[in-house]
mmCIF file as Biopython writes it, N, C-alpha, C and O atoms, coordinates in Angstrom:
data_model
#
loop_
_atom_site.group_PDB
_atom_site.id
_atom_site.type_symbol
_atom_site.label_atom_id
_atom_site.label_alt_id
_atom_site.label_comp_id
_atom_site.label_asym_id
_atom_site.label_entity_id
_atom_site.label_seq_id
_atom_site.pdbx_PDB_ins_code
_atom_site.Cartn_x
_atom_site.Cartn_y
_atom_site.Cartn_z
_atom_site.occupancy
_atom_site.B_iso_or_equiv
_atom_site.auth_seq_id
_atom_site.auth_asym_id
_atom_site.pdbx_PDB_model_num
ATOM 1   N N  . MET A ? 1  ? 86.251 80.059  140.041 1.0 0.0 1  A 1 
ATOM 2   C CA . MET A ? 1  ? 85.082 80.438  141.258 1.0 0.0 1  A 1 
ATOM 3   C C  . MET A ? 1  ? 83.905 81.356  140.691 1.0 0.0 1  A 1 
ATOM 4   O O  . MET A ? 1  ? 83.955 82.039  139.668 1.0 0.0 1  A 1 
ATOM 5   N N  . HIS A ? 2  ? 83.104 81.257  141.355 1.0 0.0 2  A 1 
ATOM 6   C CA . HIS A ? 2  ? 82.124 82.573  141.256 1.0 0.0 2  A 1 
ATOM 7   C C  . HIS A ? 2  ? 81.747 82.181  142.381 1.0 0.0 2  A 1 
ATOM 8   O O  . HIS A ? 2  ? 81.579 81.025  142.769 1.0 0.0 2  A 1 
ATOM 9   N N  . SER A ? 3  ? 81.462 84.173  143.493 1.0 0.0 3  A 1 
ATOM 10  C CA . SER A ? 3  ? 80.923 84.492  144.669 1.0 0.0 3  A 1 
ATOM 11  C C  . SER A ? 3  ? 79.814 84.809  144.404 1.0 0.0 3  A 1 
ATOM 12  O O  . SER A ? 3  ? 79.488 85.129  143.260 1.0 0.0 3  A 1 
ATOM 13  N N  . ILE A ? 4  ? 78.807 84.781  145.644 1.0 0.0 4  A 1 
ATOM 14  C CA . ILE A ? 4  ? 77.627 85.082  146.000 1.0 0.0 4  A 1 
ATOM 15  C C  . ILE A ? 4  ? 77.225 85.676  146.841 1.0 0.0 4  A 1 
ATOM 16  O O  . ILE A ? 4  ? 77.125 85.121  147.935 1.0 0.0 4  A 1 
ATOM 17  N N  . ARG A ? 5  ? 76.839 87.007  146.689 1.0 0.0 5  A 1 
ATOM 18  C CA . ARG A ? 5  ? 76.524 87.527  148.173 1.0 0.0 5  A 1 
ATOM 19  C C  . ARG A ? 5  ? 75.205 86.210  148.777 1.0 0.0 5  A 1 
ATOM 20  O O  . ARG A ? 5  ? 75.024 85.237  148.046 1.0 0.0 5  A 1 
ATOM 21  N N  . LEU A ? 6  ? 74.593 86.301  149.778 1.0 0.0 6  A 1 
ATOM 22  C CA . LEU A ? 6  ? 73.703 86.051  150.258 1.0 0.0 6  A 1 
ATOM 23  C C  . LEU A ? 6  ? 72.527 86.548  151.628 1.0 0.0 6  A 1 
ATOM 24  O O  . LEU A ? 6  ? 72.830 86.559  152.821 1.0 0.0 6  A 1 
ATOM 25  N N  . ASP A ? 7  ? 71.710 86.777  151.278 1.0 0.0 7  A 1 
ATOM 26  C CA . ASP A ? 7  ? 71.150 87.384  153.369 1.0 0.0 7  A 1 
ATOM 27  C C  . ASP A ? 7  ? 70.119 85.930  153.197 1.0 0.0 7  A 1 
ATOM 28  O O  . ASP A ? 7  ? 69.499 85.443  152.251 1.0 0.0 7  A 1 
ATOM 29  N N  . ILE A ? 8  ? 70.296 85.584  154.523 1.0 0.0 8  A 1 
ATOM 30  C CA . ILE A ? 8  ? 69.896 84.394  155.172 1.0 0.0 8  A 1 
ATOM 31  C C  . ILE A ? 8  ? 69.165 84.662  156.080 1.0 0.0 8  A 1 
ATOM 32  O O  . ILE A ? 8  ? 69.745 85.450  156.827 1.0 0.0 8  A 1 
ATOM 33  N N  . GLN A ? 9  ? 67.782 84.328  156.563 1.0 0.0 9  A 1 
ATOM 34  C CA . GLN A ? 9  ? 67.476 84.737  157.480 1.0 0.0 9  A 1 
ATOM 35  C C  . GLN A ? 9  ? 67.609 83.611  158.503 1.0 0.0 9  A 1 
ATOM 36  O O  . GLN A ? 9  ? 67.335 82.468  158.139 1.0 0.0 9  A 1 
ATOM 37  N N  . ASP A ? 10 ? 68.103 83.899  160.047 1.0 0.0 10 A 1 
ATOM 38  C CA . ASP A ? 10 ? 68.609 83.496  160.844 1.0 0.0 10 A 1 
ATOM 39  C C  . ASP A ? 10 ? 67.665 81.520  161.356 1.0 0.0 10 A 1 
ATOM 40  O O  . ASP A ? 10 ? 68.099 80.499  161.889 1.0 0.0 10 A 1 
ATOM 41  N N  . ASN A ? 11 ? 66.216 81.964  160.759 1.0 0.0 11 A 1 
ATOM 42  C CA . ASN A ? 11 ? 66.381 79.935  161.047 1.0 0.0 11 A 1 
ATOM 43  C C  . ASN A ? 11 ? 66.961 79.191  159.922 1.0 0.0 11 A 1 
ATOM 44  O O  . ASN A ? 11 ? 67.526 78.112  160.100 1.0 0.0 11 A 1 
ATOM 45  N N  . VAL A ? 12 ? 66.777 80.006  158.202 1.0 0.0 12 A 1 
ATOM 46  C CA . VAL A ? 12 ? 67.455 78.686  157.954 1.0 0.0 12 A 1 
ATOM 47  C C  . VAL A ? 12 ? 69.064 78.599  157.077 1.0 0.0 12 A 1 
ATOM 48  O O  . VAL A ? 12 ? 69.528 78.063  156.070 1.0 0.0 12 A 1 
ATOM 49  N N  . PHE A ? 13 ? 69.551 79.580  158.295 1.0 0.0 13 A 1 
ATOM 50  C CA . PHE A ? 13 ? 70.760 79.482  158.436 1.0 0.0 13 A 1 
ATOM 51  C C  . PHE A ? 13 ? 72.022 78.473  157.959 1.0 0.0 13 A 1 
ATOM 52  O O  . PHE A ? 13 ? 72.777 78.129  157.050 1.0 0.0 13 A 1 
ATOM 53  N N  . ASP A ? 14 ? 71.539 78.273  159.546 1.0 0.0 14 A 1 
ATOM 54  C CA . ASP A ? 14 ? 72.355 76.923  160.189 1.0 0.0 14 A 1 
ATOM 55  C C  . ASP A ? 14 ? 71.727 75.572  159.090 1.0 0.0 14 A 1 
ATOM 56  O O  . ASP A ? 14 ? 72.365 74.520  159.042 1.0 0.0 14 A 1 
ATOM 57  N N  . LYS A ? 15 ? 70.770 75.706  158.467 1.0 0.0 15 A 1 
ATOM 58  C CA . LYS A ? 15 ? 70.138 74.703  157.315 1.0 0.0 15 A 1 
ATOM 59  C C  . LYS A ? 15 ? 71.383 74.565  156.231 1.0 0.0 15 A 1 
ATOM 60  O O  . LYS A ? 15 ? 71.952 73.624  155.676 1.0 0.0 15 A 1 
ATOM 61  N N  . VAL A ? 16 ? 71.484 75.812  156.228 1.0 0.0 16 A 1 
ATOM 62  C CA . VAL A ? 16 ? 72.033 76.308  154.344 1.0 0.0 16 A 1 
ATOM 63  C C  . VAL A ? 16 ? 74.040 75.840  154.893 1.0 0.0 16 A 1 
ATOM 64  O O  . VAL A ? 16 ? 74.801 75.032  154.361 1.0 0.0 16 A 1 
ATOM 65  N N  . ILE A ? 17 ? 74.228 76.579  155.863 1.0 0.0 17 A 1 
ATOM 66  C CA . ILE A ? 17 ? 75.000 76.132  156.335 1.0 0.0 17 A 1 
ATOM 67  C C  . ILE A ? 17 ? 76.212 74.287  156.420 1.0 0.0 17 A 1 
ATOM 68  O O  . ILE A ? 17 ? 77.370 73.932  156.197 1.0 0.0 17 A 1 
ATOM 69  N N  . TYR A ? 18 ? 74.637 73.595  156.979 1.0 0.0 18 A 1 
ATOM 70  C CA . TYR A ? 18 ? 75.115 72.371  157.214 1.0 0.0 18 A 1 
ATOM 71  C C  . TYR A ? 18 ? 75.043 72.086  155.086 1.0 0.0 18 A 1 
ATOM 72  O O  . TYR A ? 18 ? 75.926 71.457  154.503 1.0 0.0 18 A 1 
ATOM 73  N N  . PHE A ? 19 ? 74.006 72.622  154.465 1.0 0.0 19 A 1 
ATOM 74  C CA . PHE A ? 19 ? 74.113 72.080  153.000 1.0 0.0 19 A 1 
ATOM 75  C C  . PHE A ? 19 ? 75.347 72.575  152.952 1.0 0.0 19 A 1 
ATOM 76  O O  . PHE A ? 19 ? 76.063 71.876  153.669 1.0 0.0 19 A 1 
ATOM 77  N N  . LEU A ? 20 ? 75.865 73.325  152.522 1.0 0.0 20 A 1 
ATOM 78  C CA . LEU A ? 20 ? 77.111 74.293  152.222 1.0 0.0 20 A 1 
ATOM 79  C C  . LEU A ? 20 ? 78.309 73.341  153.009 1.0 0.0 20 A 1 
ATOM 80  O O  . LEU A ? 20 ? 78.827 72.589  152.183 1.0 0.0 20 A 1 
ATOM 81  N N  . ASN A ? 21 ? 78.624 73.250  153.763 1.0 0.0 21 A 1 
ATOM 82  C CA . ASN A ? 21 ? 79.877 72.297  154.845 1.0 0.0 21 A 1 
ATOM 83  C C  . ASN A ? 21 ? 79.214 70.391  153.547 1.0 0.0 21 A 1 
ATOM 84  O O  . ASN A ? 21 ? 78.856 69.414  154.205 1.0 0.0 21 A 1 
ATOM 85  N N  . ASN A ? 22 ? 79.211 70.375  153.342 1.0 0.0 22 A 1 
ATOM 86  C CA . ASN A ? 22 ? 78.537 69.178  152.437 1.0 0.0 22 A 1 
ATOM 87  C C  . ASN A ? 22 ? 79.313 68.682  151.364 1.0 0.0 22 A 1 
ATOM 88  O O  . ASN A ? 22 ? 79.856 67.677  150.905 1.0 0.0 22 A 1 
ATOM 89  N N  . LEU A ? 23 ? 79.035 70.215  151.146 1.0 0.0 23 A 1 
ATOM 90  C CA . LEU A ? 23 ? 79.876 70.013  149.608 1.0 0.0 23 A 1 
ATOM 91  C C  . LEU A ? 23 ? 81.312 69.852  149.502 1.0 0.0 23 A 1 
ATOM 92  O O  . LEU A ? 23 ? 81.912 70.422  150.413 1.0 0.0 23 A 1 
ATOM 93  N N  . PRO A ? 24 ? 82.293 69.039  148.378 1.0 0.0 24 A 1 
ATOM 94  C CA . PRO A ? 24 ? 83.392 68.583  148.453 1.0 0.0 24 A 1 
ATOM 95  C C  . PRO A ? 24 ? 84.654 70.207  148.640 1.0 0.0 24 A 1 
ATOM 96  O O  . PRO A ? 24 ? 84.869 71.037  147.757 1.0 0.0 24 A 1 
ATOM 97  N N  . LYS A ? 25 ? 85.198 70.187  149.909 1.0 0.0 25 A 1 
ATOM 98  C CA . LYS A ? 25 ? 86.036 71.394  150.156 1.0 0.0 25 A 1 
ATOM 99  C C  . LYS A ? 25 ? 86.506 71.838  149.642 1.0 0.0 25 A 1 
ATOM 100 O O  . LYS A ? 25 ? 86.653 73.019  149.954 1.0 0.0 25 A 1 
ATOM 101 N N  . ASN A ? 26 ? 86.966 71.502  148.790 1.0 0.0 26 A 1 
ATOM 102 C CA . ASN A ? 26 ? 87.696 71.744  147.711 1.0 0.0 26 A 1 
ATOM 103 C C  . ASN A ? 26 ? 87.582 72.166  146.592 1.0 0.0 26 A 1 
ATOM 104 O O  . ASN A ? 26 ? 88.378 72.241  145.656 1.0 0.0 26 A 1 
ATOM 105 N N  . ASP A ? 27 ? 86.124 72.564  146.760 1.0 0.0 27 A 1 
ATOM 106 C CA . ASP A ? 27 ? 84.892 73.281  145.211 1.0 0.0 27 A 1 
ATOM 107 C C  . ASP A ? 27 ? 84.437 73.805  145.882 1.0 0.0 27 A 1 
ATOM 108 O O  . ASP A ? 27 ? 83.558 74.034  145.052 1.0 0.0 27 A 1 
ATOM 109 N N  . VAL A ? 28 ? 83.910 74.613  147.207 1.0 0.0 28 A 1 
ATOM 110 C CA . VAL A ? 28 ? 82.887 75.389  148.074 1.0 0.0 28 A 1 
ATOM 111 C C  . VAL A ? 28 ? 84.231 75.710  148.834 1.0 0.0 28 A 1 
ATOM 112 O O  . VAL A ? 28 ? 85.062 74.808  148.934 1.0 0.0 28 A 1 
ATOM 113 N N  . LYS A ? 29 ? 84.482 76.951  149.373 1.0 0.0 29 A 1 
ATOM 114 C CA . LYS A ? 29 ? 84.643 77.685  150.586 1.0 0.0 29 A 1 
ATOM 115 C C  . LYS A ? 29 ? 83.985 78.724  151.276 1.0 0.0 29 A 1 
ATOM 116 O O  . LYS A ? 29 ? 84.422 79.796  150.857 1.0 0.0 29 A 1 
ATOM 117 N N  . ILE A ? 30 ? 83.527 78.810  151.742 1.0 0.0 30 A 1 
ATOM 118 C CA . ILE A ? 30 ? 82.838 78.950  152.717 1.0 0.0 30 A 1 
ATOM 119 C C  . ILE A ? 30 ? 83.671 80.443  154.102 1.0 0.0 30 A 1 
ATOM 120 O O  . ILE A ? 30 ? 84.362 80.485  155.120 1.0 0.0 30 A 1 
ATOM 121 N N  . ILE A ? 31 ? 82.916 81.411  153.101 1.0 0.0 31 A 1 
ATOM 122 C CA . ILE A ? 31 ? 83.147 82.873  153.503 1.0 0.0 31 A 1 
ATOM 123 C C  . ILE A ? 31 ? 82.116 84.009  154.972 1.0 0.0 31 A 1 
ATOM 124 O O  . ILE A ? 31 ? 81.180 84.772  154.730 1.0 0.0 31 A 1 
ATOM 125 N N  . GLU A ? 32 ? 82.607 83.776  156.086 1.0 0.0 32 A 1 
ATOM 126 C CA . GLU A ? 32 ? 81.543 84.197  156.498 1.0 0.0 32 A 1 
ATOM 127 C C  . GLU A ? 32 ? 81.298 85.665  156.231 1.0 0.0 32 A 1 
ATOM 128 O O  . GLU A ? 32 ? 82.201 86.076  155.502 1.0 0.0 32 A 1 
ATOM 129 N N  . ASN A ? 33 ? 80.601 86.432  156.475 1.0 0.0 33 A 1 
ATOM 130 C CA . ASN A ? 33 ? 80.832 88.072  157.185 1.0 0.0 33 A 1 
ATOM 131 C C  . ASN A ? 33 ? 79.493 88.291  157.970 1.0 0.0 33 A 1 
ATOM 132 O O  . ASN A ? 33 ? 78.311 88.299  157.628 1.0 0.0 33 A 1 
ATOM 133 N N  . ASN A ? 34 ? 80.116 88.458  159.098 1.0 0.0 34 A 1 
ATOM 134 C CA . ASN A ? 34 ? 79.724 89.142  160.378 1.0 0.0 34 A 1 
ATOM 135 C C  . ASN A ? 34 ? 79.285 90.673  160.498 1.0 0.0 34 A 1 
ATOM 136 O O  . ASN A ? 34 ? 78.810 91.458  161.318 1.0 0.0 34 A 1 
ATOM 137 N N  . PHE A ? 35 ? 79.741 90.613  159.156 1.0 0.0 35 A 1 
ATOM 138 C CA . PHE A ? 35 ? 79.708 92.740  159.892 1.0 0.0 35 A 1 
ATOM 139 C C  . PHE A ? 35 ? 77.982 92.448  160.024 1.0 0.0 35 A 1 
ATOM 140 O O  . PHE A ? 35 ? 77.302 91.534  159.559 1.0 0.0 35 A 1 
ATOM 141 N N  . ILE A ? 36 ? 77.660 93.473  160.745 1.0 0.0 36 A 1 
ATOM 142 C CA . ILE A ? 36 ? 76.074 93.937  160.908 1.0 0.0 36 A 1 
ATOM 143 C C  . ILE A ? 36 ? 75.864 95.680  160.513 1.0 0.0 36 A 1 
ATOM 144 O O  . ILE A ? 36 ? 77.038 96.047  160.463 1.0 0.0 36 A 1 
ATOM 145 N N  . GLU A ? 37 ? 75.238 96.580  160.296 1.0 0.0 37 A 1 
ATOM 146 C CA . GLU A ? 37 ? 75.407 97.485  159.374 1.0 0.0 37 A 1 
ATOM 147 C C  . GLU A ? 37 ? 74.440 97.750  160.396 1.0 0.0 37 A 1 
ATOM 148 O O  . GLU A ? 37 ? 73.556 96.941  160.674 1.0 0.0 37 A 1 
ATOM 149 N N  . GLU A ? 38 ? 74.659 99.495  161.290 1.0 0.0 38 A 1 
ATOM 150 C CA . GLU A ? 38 ? 73.674 99.473  162.297 1.0 0.0 38 A 1 
ATOM 151 C C  . GLU A ? 38 ? 72.817 100.555 161.621 1.0 0.0 38 A 1 
ATOM 152 O O  . GLU A ? 38 ? 73.134 101.687 161.256 1.0 0.0 38 A 1 
ATOM 153 N N  . ASP A ? 39 ? 71.472 99.804  161.542 1.0 0.0 39 A 1 
ATOM 154 C CA . ASP A ? 39 ? 70.663 100.480 159.932 1.0 0.0 39 A 1 
ATOM 155 C C  . ASP A ? 39 ? 69.623 100.861 160.813 1.0 0.0 39 A 1 
ATOM 156 O O  . ASP A ? 39 ? 68.621 100.220 160.499 1.0 0.0 39 A 1 
ATOM 157 N N  . TRP A ? 40 ? 69.381 101.675 161.852 1.0 0.0 40 A 1 
ATOM 158 C CA . TRP A ? 40 ? 68.230 101.811 162.451 1.0 0.0 40 A 1 
ATOM 159 C C  . TRP A ? 40 ? 66.755 102.063 161.602 1.0 0.0 40 A 1 
ATOM 160 O O  . TRP A ? 40 ? 65.818 102.662 162.130 1.0 0.0 40 A 1 
ATOM 161 N N  . SER A ? 41 ? 66.720 101.737 160.777 1.0 0.0 41 A 1 
ATOM 162 C CA . SER A ? 41 ? 65.691 102.810 160.437 1.0 0.0 41 A 1 
ATOM 163 C C  . SER A ? 41 ? 64.357 102.252 160.290 1.0 0.0 41 A 1 
ATOM 164 O O  . SER A ? 41 ? 63.311 102.815 159.965 1.0 0.0 41 A 1 
ATOM 165 N N  . HIS A ? 42 ? 64.664 100.655 160.684 1.0 0.0 42 A 1 
ATOM 166 C CA . HIS A ? 42 ? 63.353 100.142 160.406 1.0 0.0 42 A 1 
ATOM 167 C C  . HIS A ? 42 ? 63.240 100.059 161.791 1.0 0.0 42 A 1 
ATOM 168 O O  . HIS A ? 42 ? 62.022 99.886  161.762 1.0 0.0 42 A 1 
ATOM 169 N N  . LEU A ? 43 ? 63.460 100.043 162.797 1.0 0.0 43 A 1 
ATOM 170 C CA . LEU A ? 43 ? 62.791 100.768 164.516 1.0 0.0 43 A 1 
ATOM 171 C C  . LEU A ? 43 ? 61.866 101.582 163.928 1.0 0.0 43 A 1 
ATOM 172 O O  . LEU A ? 43 ? 60.669 101.333 164.065 1.0 0.0 43 A 1 
ATOM 173 N N  . GLU A ? 44 ? 62.412 102.935 163.010 1.0 0.0 44 A 1 
ATOM 174 C CA . GLU A ? 44 ? 60.965 104.265 163.610 1.0 0.0 44 A 1 
ATOM 175 C C  . GLU A ? 44 ? 59.146 103.314 163.625 1.0 0.0 44 A 1 
ATOM 176 O O  . GLU A ? 44 ? 58.345 103.651 164.497 1.0 0.0 44 A 1 
ATOM 177 N N  . SER A ? 45 ? 58.976 102.834 163.179 1.0 0.0 45 A 1 
ATOM 178 C CA . SER A ? 45 ? 57.709 102.026 162.922 1.0 0.0 45 A 1 
ATOM 179 C C  . SER A ? 45 ? 58.059 101.675 164.901 1.0 0.0 45 A 1 
ATOM 180 O O  . SER A ? 45 ? 57.577 102.421 165.753 1.0 0.0 45 A 1 
ATOM 181 N N  . GLU A ? 46 ? 58.818 100.623 165.218 1.0 0.0 46 A 1 
ATOM 182 C CA . GLU A ? 46 ? 58.191 99.871  166.393 1.0 0.0 46 A 1 
ATOM 183 C C  . GLU A ? 46 ? 57.982 101.242 167.697 1.0 0.0 46 A 1 
ATOM 184 O O  . GLU A ? 46 ? 56.935 101.438 168.314 1.0 0.0 46 A 1 
ATOM 185 N N  . ILE A ? 47 ? 59.292 102.054 167.864 1.0 0.0 47 A 1 
ATOM 186 C CA . ILE A ? 47 ? 59.809 103.885 167.850 1.0 0.0 47 A 1 
ATOM 187 C C  . ILE A ? 47 ? 57.565 104.426 167.413 1.0 0.0 47 A 1 
ATOM 188 O O  . ILE A ? 47 ? 56.500 104.584 166.816 1.0 0.0 47 A 1 
ATOM 189 N N  . ASP A ? 48 ? 57.823 104.420 167.687 1.0 0.0 48 A 1 
ATOM 190 C CA . ASP A ? 48 ? 56.647 105.170 167.078 1.0 0.0 48 A 1 
ATOM 191 C C  . ASP A ? 48 ? 55.198 104.552 167.325 1.0 0.0 48 A 1 
ATOM 192 O O  . ASP A ? 48 ? 54.364 105.235 167.918 1.0 0.0 48 A 1 
ATOM 193 N N  . LYS A ? 49 ? 54.906 103.350 166.906 1.0 0.0 49 A 1 
ATOM 194 C CA . LYS A ? 49 ? 53.954 102.471 167.678 1.0 0.0 49 A 1 
ATOM 195 C C  . LYS A ? 49 ? 53.891 102.636 169.512 1.0 0.0 49 A 1 
ATOM 196 O O  . LYS A ? 49 ? 53.146 103.565 169.822 1.0 0.0 49 A 1 
ATOM 197 N N  . GLY A ? 50 ? 54.431 102.024 170.551 1.0 0.0 50 A 1 
ATOM 198 C CA . GLY A ? 50 ? 55.238 102.354 171.286 1.0 0.0 50 A 1 
ATOM 199 C C  . GLY A ? 50 ? 54.979 104.044 172.163 1.0 0.0 50 A 1 
ATOM 200 O O  . GLY A ? 50 ? 54.666 104.236 173.338 1.0 0.0 50 A 1 
ATOM 201 N N  . LEU A ? 51 ? 55.225 104.960 171.170 1.0 0.0 51 A 1 
ATOM 202 C CA . LEU A ? 51 ? 55.110 106.548 171.592 1.0 0.0 51 A 1 
ATOM 203 C C  . LEU A ? 51 ? 53.844 106.821 171.295 1.0 0.0 51 A 1 
ATOM 204 O O  . LEU A ? 51 ? 53.410 107.855 171.802 1.0 0.0 51 A 1 
ATOM 205 N N  . SER A ? 52 ? 52.793 105.926 170.325 1.0 0.0 52 A 1 
ATOM 206 C CA . SER A ? 52 ? 51.332 106.755 169.892 1.0 0.0 52 A 1 
ATOM 207 C C  . SER A ? 52 ? 50.837 105.907 170.777 1.0 0.0 52 A 1 
ATOM 208 O O  . SER A ? 52 ? 49.843 106.520 171.166 1.0 0.0 52 A 1 
ATOM 209 N N  . SER A ? 53 ? 50.879 104.420 171.638 1.0 0.0 53 A 1 
ATOM 210 C CA . SER A ? 53 ? 50.342 104.024 172.180 1.0 0.0 53 A 1 
ATOM 211 C C  . SER A ? 53 ? 50.200 104.340 173.754 1.0 0.0 53 A 1 
ATOM 212 O O  . SER A ? 53 ? 49.069 103.904 173.967 1.0 0.0 53 A 1 
ATOM 213 N N  . GLY A ? 54 ? 50.542 104.700 174.643 1.0 0.0 54 A 1 
ATOM 214 C CA . GLY A ? 54 ? 49.592 106.078 175.499 1.0 0.0 54 A 1 
ATOM 215 C C  . GLY A ? 54 ? 50.082 105.077 176.519 1.0 0.0 54 A 1 
ATOM 216 O O  . GLY A ? 54 ? 50.167 105.646 177.607 1.0 0.0 54 A 1 
ATOM 217 N N  . ILE A ? 55 ? 50.626 103.137 176.629 1.0 0.0 55 A 1 
ATOM 218 C CA . ILE A ? 55 ? 50.592 102.392 177.576 1.0 0.0 55 A 1 
ATOM 219 C C  . ILE A ? 55 ? 51.989 102.908 178.191 1.0 0.0 55 A 1 
ATOM 220 O O  . ILE A ? 55 ? 52.252 102.949 179.393 1.0 0.0 55 A 1 
ATOM 221 N N  . SER A ? 56 ? 52.900 103.323 177.047 1.0 0.0 56 A 1 
ATOM 222 C CA . SER A ? 56 ? 54.256 103.403 178.061 1.0 0.0 56 A 1 
ATOM 223 C C  . SER A ? 56 ? 54.414 104.548 178.381 1.0 0.0 56 A 1 
ATOM 224 O O  . SER A ? 56 ? 54.391 105.521 177.627 1.0 0.0 56 A 1 
ATOM 225 N N  . ASP A ? 57 ? 54.662 104.532 180.009 1.0 0.0 57 A 1 
ATOM 226 C CA . ASP A ? 57 ? 55.398 106.182 181.160 1.0 0.0 57 A 1 
ATOM 227 C C  . ASP A ? 57 ? 57.028 105.612 180.789 1.0 0.0 57 A 1 
ATOM 228 O O  . ASP A ? 57 ? 57.648 105.423 181.836 1.0 0.0 57 A 1 
ATOM 229 N N  . LYS A ? 58 ? 57.649 105.375 179.838 1.0 0.0 58 A 1 
ATOM 230 C CA . LYS A ? 58 ? 58.778 105.324 179.621 1.0 0.0 58 A 1 
ATOM 231 C C  . LYS A ? 58 ? 58.821 106.083 179.111 1.0 0.0 58 A 1 
ATOM 232 O O  . LYS A ? 58 ? 57.925 106.446 178.349 1.0 0.0 58 A 1 
ATOM 233 N N  . SER A ? 59 ? 60.398 106.952 179.390 1.0 0.0 59 A 1 
ATOM 234 C CA . SER A ? 59 ? 61.404 108.052 178.300 1.0 0.0 59 A 1 
ATOM 235 C C  . SER A ? 59 ? 61.606 107.565 176.864 1.0 0.0 59 A 1 
ATOM 236 O O  . SER A ? 59 ? 61.925 106.417 176.555 1.0 0.0 59 A 1 
ATOM 237 N N  . HIS A ? 60 ? 61.349 108.717 175.913 1.0 0.0 60 A 1 
ATOM 238 C CA . HIS A ? 60 ? 62.391 107.742 174.888 1.0 0.0 60 A 1 
ATOM 239 C C  . HIS A ? 60 ? 63.122 106.906 174.633 1.0 0.0 60 A 1 
ATOM 240 O O  . HIS A ? 60 ? 63.129 105.914 173.904 1.0 0.0 60 A 1 
ATOM 241 N N  . GLU A ? 61 ? 64.000 107.554 175.548 1.0 0.0 61 A 1 
ATOM 242 C CA . GLU A ? 61 ? 65.466 107.121 175.508 1.0 0.0 61 A 1 
ATOM 243 C C  . GLU A ? 61 ? 65.724 105.190 176.366 1.0 0.0 61 A 1 
ATOM 244 O O  . GLU A ? 61 ? 66.631 104.375 176.194 1.0 0.0 61 A 1 
ATOM 245 N N  . GLU A ? 62 ? 64.265 105.115 177.382 1.0 0.0 62 A 1 
ATOM 246 C CA . GLU A ? 62 ? 64.351 104.160 177.497 1.0 0.0 62 A 1 
ATOM 247 C C  . GLU A ? 62 ? 63.292 102.777 176.714 1.0 0.0 62 A 1 
ATOM 248 O O  . GLU A ? 62 ? 63.022 101.607 176.985 1.0 0.0 62 A 1 
ATOM 249 N N  . ILE A ? 63 ? 63.096 103.349 176.093 1.0 0.0 63 A 1 
ATOM 250 C CA . ILE A ? 63 ? 61.978 102.480 175.012 1.0 0.0 63 A 1 
ATOM 251 C C  . ILE A ? 63 ? 63.789 102.430 173.455 1.0 0.0 63 A 1 
ATOM 252 O O  . ILE A ? 63 ? 64.078 101.608 172.586 1.0 0.0 63 A 1 
ATOM 253 N N  . ILE A ? 64 ? 64.118 103.083 173.676 1.0 0.0 64 A 1 
ATOM 254 C CA . ILE A ? 64 ? 65.559 103.994 171.961 1.0 0.0 64 A 1 
ATOM 255 C C  . ILE A ? 64 ? 66.216 102.068 173.014 1.0 0.0 64 A 1 
ATOM 256 O O  . ILE A ? 64 ? 66.035 100.897 172.678 1.0 0.0 64 A 1 
ATOM 257 N N  . ASN A ? 65 ? 66.960 102.689 174.288 1.0 0.0 65 A 1 
ATOM 258 C CA . ASN A ? 65 ? 67.517 101.739 174.444 1.0 0.0 65 A 1 
ATOM 259 C C  . ASN A ? 65 ? 66.749 100.144 174.695 1.0 0.0 65 A 1 
ATOM 260 O O  . ASN A ? 65 ? 67.544 99.206  174.633 1.0 0.0 65 A 1 
ATOM 261 N N  . HIS A ? 66 ? 65.160 99.750  174.991 1.0 0.0 66 A 1 
ATOM 262 C CA . HIS A ? 66 ? 64.795 98.640  175.004 1.0 0.0 66 A 1 
ATOM 263 C C  . HIS A ? 66 ? 64.590 98.130  174.041 1.0 0.0 66 A 1 
ATOM 264 O O  . HIS A ? 66 ? 64.025 97.051  174.218 1.0 0.0 66 A 1 
ATOM 265 N N  . ILE A ? 67 ? 64.871 98.496  172.499 1.0 0.0 67 A 1 
ATOM 266 C CA . ILE A ? 67 ? 64.021 98.591  171.595 1.0 0.0 67 A 1 
ATOM 267 C C  . ILE A ? 67 ? 65.795 97.374  171.213 1.0 0.0 67 A 1 
ATOM 268 O O  . ILE A ? 67 ? 65.714 96.146  171.182 1.0 0.0 67 A 1 
ATOM 269 N N  . LYS A ? 68 ? 67.043 98.086  171.003 1.0 0.0 68 A 1 
ATOM 270 C CA . LYS A ? 68 ? 67.605 98.046  170.388 1.0 0.0 68 A 1 
ATOM 271 C C  . LYS A ? 68 ? 68.632 97.043  170.888 1.0 0.0 68 A 1 
ATOM 272 O O  . LYS A ? 68 ? 69.696 96.824  170.309 1.0 0.0 68 A 1 
ATOM 273 N N  . ARG A ? 69 ? 68.013 96.122  172.624 1.0 0.0 69 A 1 
ATOM 274 C CA . ARG A ? 69 ? 68.490 95.327  173.720 1.0 0.0 69 A 1 
ATOM 275 C C  . ARG A ? 69 ? 67.708 93.704  173.135 1.0 0.0 69 A 1 
ATOM 276 O O  . ARG A ? 69 ? 67.914 92.502  173.306 1.0 0.0 69 A 1 
ATOM 277 N N  . LYS A ? 70 ? 66.526 94.757  172.215 1.0 0.0 70 A 1 
ATOM 278 C CA . LYS A ? 70 ? 65.596 93.057  171.490 1.0 0.0 70 A 1 
ATOM 279 C C  . LYS A ? 70 ? 66.305 92.786  170.669 1.0 0.0 70 A 1 
ATOM 280 O O  . LYS A ? 70 ? 66.856 91.686  170.652 1.0 0.0 70 A 1 
ATOM 281 N N  . TYR A ? 71 ? 66.540 93.869  169.580 1.0 0.0 71 A 1 
ATOM 282 C CA . TYR A ? 71 ? 67.077 93.235  167.765 1.0 0.0 71 A 1 
ATOM 283 C C  . TYR A ? 71 ? 68.467 93.014  167.851 1.0 0.0 71 A 1 
ATOM 284 O O  . TYR A ? 71 ? 68.843 92.082  167.140 1.0 0.0 71 A 1 
ATOM 285 N N  . VAL A ? 72 ? 69.556 93.716  168.658 1.0 0.0 72 A 1 
ATOM 286 C CA . VAL A ? 72 ? 70.788 93.766  168.335 1.0 0.0 72 A 1 
ATOM 287 C C  . VAL A ? 72 ? 71.512 93.078  168.877 1.0 0.0 72 A 1 
ATOM 288 O O  . VAL A ? 72 ? 72.710 93.096  168.594 1.0 0.0 72 A 1 
#
């Protein structure tokens, strides 16, 4: 038996799982890893855009909390 790791976008995840679930059960075992790494580095550009836009009067902490709610 072989193992692979797939990073699947949310918009196709259900289709991939549907396909895998229709393969013979004794040949395929699905083990979903729900672990999410807390890597906020991808949010830096969002924060910079918000802070430099000049249209927000929110504090830095309010902006961070809003972005975390949006992406987590």
